[in-house]
N, C-alpha and C positions, 0 to 999 in steps of 0.2 A: 640425136643418138649423140652425147658426149664424144670423149674423143677414144671412147673406145671400138673396138671396128666387130659389126657380128652380119654375118649377111645370111642368105637364101641359104646355101650350106652348111652353115652353124646350125640354122634351126634346125634346118632334116637330118643331122647326127645326133639329134635329142629323140635317145628313142621316144614310142607312145607313151607311157605311163611321166614320162615328164610335163608331157605339154600338157597331159592331161592337166597334172598336181599346176604346173604353171596357170592354166585355164579356170581354173580353179578357184586359186587365190588371185585371177585377175575381177571378179564376182565381188568378194569381199572390202567395207570399202578403206579405199584409202589411209593406211598409216594405222590397220588394226590386221592383229599377229596372229596370225590364223592356228589351229595344234592336229596335227594327226587323227586323229580323232574323227571332225569336223571333216578334214580332206577325206579321208574314207568314206565319210558318206556319202559326199557330193562324187563319188570320183569310181570305188564303188571299189581298185585297191589293195593289194593286204597290207598290211604297217612294214613291212621290208623292202617290199618293192613304193612306198610312202618313201620311207626312208633315201636310199638306191638314189631316187629320179630329187630327192630336197636334197640333193648332198652334190647333183652332178650340178644342177638349177644355179644351187651357189656358186661352182665354181666358175663358172663362166656371166657370176655376178647377175641373174635374176633374179636370186631371189635374198632376202636379208636375214636370217638364224640371229638371235641374242645371244652373247654367248657366255651373256654376270647368271644367265636361268639353268636352271637344270630343264633335266630330259625328263620329257613325261612315257617312261616304258611303256609301248613295242617301239615309241618310235625314238628318233638316237637324239630330238631336238624338243624345246619347248614350244614352240611355236616358231610361225616363216611367215612372211612378208615377200607379199611382189615388190621388185624396185620400181621406181620410174624408167628406165632400164627398161624393167622388165617387160616393161609396159605398152612403152613403145617399141619393140622387138613385136612383142601379140599383135601389135594391132599392123607392122610392116607384115610377117610373116606368118599369123593365127589364123 
């Protein structure tokens, strides 16, 4: 994993929704951004829960959100993609 540290305690601090979102994103092809509706279909989470989870995962550098694209309401992002770091964390702890 790069020079960023992330341990089991950090992973356990992620809420269940964030873990579901991360797992759903890991199922997508590498390099593909997934929109909120696709995440909703895979996880069953509500749009507000998905947005909170995505923003939490972004702060932890586990996902990437393109900043040059407008959001797609009711989600506060256009698309999201799991990072290589996110894949490594999920592989190690998920």
